[in-house]
C-alpha positions as CSV (number, residue, x, y, z in Angstrom):
1,X,381.4,236.9,-61.2
2,X,383.8,233.9,-61.2
3,X,383.6,232.1,-57.9
4,X,386.2,229.5,-57.0
5,X,385.0,229.2,-53.4
6,X,381.5,228.7,-52.1
7,X,382.6,228.7,-48.4
8,X,385.1,230.8,-46.7
9,X,388.5,228.9,-46.4
10,X,389.0,230.5,-42.9
11,X,385.7,230.4,-41.0
12,X,383.5,228.2,-43.2
13,X,380.7,230.8,-43.7
14,X,379.0,230.8,-47.1
15,X,380.5,233.5,-49.4
16,X,378.4,236.3,-50.8
17,X,378.8,238.3,-54.0
18,X,379.7,241.9,-52.8
19,X,381.4,244.8,-54.4
20,X,385.0,245.1,-53.1
21,X,387.8,247.0,-54.7
22,X,385.6,248.2,-57.6
23,X,384.5,244.6,-58.6
24,X,382.0,242.1,-57.5
25,X,383.9,239.4,-55.6
26,X,383.2,236.5,-53.2
27,X,383.2,237.9,-49.7
28,X,382.8,236.3,-46.3
29,X,380.0,238.1,-44.3
30,X,381.4,236.6,-41.1
31,X,385.1,237.3,-41.1
32,X,385.5,239.7,-44.1
33,X,387.7,237.4,-46.3
34,X,387.7,238.6,-49.9
35,X,388.6,236.0,-52.6
36,X,390.6,237.5,-55.5
37,X,390.4,235.3,-58.6
38,X,394.0,235.7,-59.7
39,X,395.1,234.6,-63.2
40,X,397.2,231.5,-63.8
41,X,400.7,232.3,-65.1
42,X,402.6,229.9,-67.3
43,X,406.0,230.3,-68.8
44,X,407.3,228.7,-72.0
45,X,410.7,228.7,-73.7
46,X,411.9,229.3,-77.2
47,X,415.0,227.2,-76.9
48,X,417.0,227.3,-80.1
49,X,420.2,225.3,-80.8
50,X,421.8,226.3,-84.0
51,X,419.0,225.9,-86.5
52,X,416.7,223.7,-84.3
53,X,413.9,224.5,-81.9
54,X,413.0,222.3,-78.9
55,X,409.4,221.0,-78.9
56,X,407.6,218.6,-76.6
57,X,404.7,216.3,-77.3
58,X,402.1,216.9,-74.6
59,X,401.1,213.9,-72.4
60,X,398.2,215.7,-70.7
61,X,395.2,217.8,-71.7
62,X,394.7,220.3,-73.0
63,X,396.0,219.4,-76.4
64,X,397.3,216.0,-75.4
65,X,399.4,214.4,-78.1
66,X,400.2,217.6,-79.9
67,X,403.6,219.4,-80.0
68,X,404.2,222.6,-78.1
69,X,407.0,224.8,-76.8
70,X,408.2,223.4,-73.4
71,X,407.1,225.0,-70.1
72,X,404.4,225.1,-67.6
73,X,402.7,226.9,-64.7
74,X,404.6,229.0,-62.3
75,X,404.4,228.1,-58.6
76,X,403.5,230.7,-56.0
77,X,406.4,233.0,-55.1
78,X,408.4,231.7,-58.1
79,X,410.0,234.0,-60.6
80,X,409.5,233.2,-64.3
81,X,413.1,232.4,-65.1
82,X,413.2,229.9,-62.2
83,X,409.9,228.4,-63.2
84,X,411.1,227.9,-66.8
85,X,414.3,226.2,-65.6
86,X,412.3,224.0,-63.2
87,X,409.8,223.0,-65.9
88,X,412.5,222.1,-68.5
89,X,414.4,220.0,-65.9
90,X,411.2,218.2,-65.0
91,X,410.0,217.7,-68.6
92,X,413.1,216.9,-70.6
93,X,416.0,216.8,-68.2
94,X,418.0,219.8,-69.5
95,X,419.2,222.9,-67.7
96,X,418.3,226.2,-69.3
97,X,418.9,229.8,-68.5
98,X,416.2,232.3,-69.5
99,X,417.6,235.1,-71.5
100,X,414.9,237.5,-72.4
101,X,411.2,238.0,-72.2
102,X,410.0,238.1,-75.8
103,X,406.2,237.9,-75.7
104,X,403.1,237.7,-73.4
105,X,400.1,235.8,-74.7
106,X,396.6,235.5,-73.2
107,X,395.7,232.1,-72.0
108,X,392.0,231.3,-72.4
109,X,390.7,227.9,-71.4
110,X,387.2,226.3,-71.7
111,X,386.1,228.1,-68.6
112,X,386.7,231.4,-66.9
113,X,388.7,229.6,-64.2
114,X,391.4,228.8,-66.7
115,X,392.2,232.3,-67.9
116,X,395.7,233.6,-67.4
117,X,398.8,234.7,-69.3
118,X,401.7,232.9,-70.9
119,X,405.2,234.5,-70.6
120,X,407.6,233.5,-73.4
121,X,411.3,233.6,-72.9
122,X,414.2,232.8,-75.1
123,X,416.5,230.4,-73.3
124,X,419.9,229.0,-73.6
125,X,420.2,225.2,-73.1
126,X,423.2,223.8,-71.3
127,X,423.1,220.7,-73.5
128,X,421.3,219.5,-76.6
129,X,420.9,216.0,-75.0
130,X,417.4,215.3,-73.8
131,X,416.8,212.8,-71.1
132,X,414.2,210.1,-71.6
133,X,411.9,211.2,-68.8
134,X,408.7,210.8,-70.8
135,X,405.8,209.9,-68.6
136,X,407.5,211.3,-65.4
137,X,405.9,214.7,-65.9
138,X,403.4,215.8,-68.5
139,X,405.5,215.1,-71.7
140,X,405.4,212.1,-73.9
141,X,408.5,213.0,-75.9
142,X,410.7,215.8,-76.8
143,X,412.7,216.6,-80.0
144,X,414.7,219.2,-81.8
145,X,413.1,220.4,-85.1
146,X,414.5,222.4,-88.0
147,X,412.4,225.3,-89.2
148,X,411.5,223.5,-92.5
149,X,410.5,220.3,-90.7
150,X,408.2,221.2,-87.9
151,X,405.4,218.8,-87.0
152,X,401.9,219.7,-88.3
153,X,400.1,218.8,-85.1
154,X,400.9,221.9,-83.0
155,X,399.2,222.9,-79.8
156,X,398.3,226.4,-78.7
157,X,398.1,229.7,-80.6
158,X,401.3,230.9,-78.8
159,X,403.3,228.0,-80.1
160,X,402.0,228.4,-83.7
161,X,402.6,232.1,-83.7
162,X,406.1,231.9,-82.3
163,X,407.2,229.1,-84.6
164,X,405.9,231.0,-87.7
165,X,407.9,234.1,-86.6
166,X,411.0,231.9,-86.0
167,X,410.6,230.2,-89.4
168,X,410.4,233.6,-91.2
169,X,413.6,234.8,-89.5
170,X,415.5,231.5,-90.1
171,X,414.3,230.9,-93.7
172,X,415.1,234.4,-95.0
């Protein structure tokens, strides 16, 4: 059982492992609080401009220094298209509009607490100009790349898979 809390966030009693809703979960014996270990949800964008794709060099771990498709975690009560637009504005200073969900990837980190899903959208950029915001968020730099000139130091299986598929479509 994955346990994010040791004590109840409402009454402070020590949580116990009990079966609730067909699974063993952290449960408060005093007030009945049940902790559901919900997955993290991230959203990334395949942002294509003519024959170029937008990539960002990560400024934080995991995979710090490597290139990836831009995006990030969704906030509570945020829809994926809104999260993608927010992340792109924060990271590279461009407005985008999510067009279509194209893939869902599992996200597995070094511990059970980092498991989740990555939603991948195609998105239309309002501009090709990227602001120099590096260091303000979690991106060192951003750039447009052609299918035949992608960087070798790519982060994440989702980025590698999606870029290979894009290369095959573009280079036919």
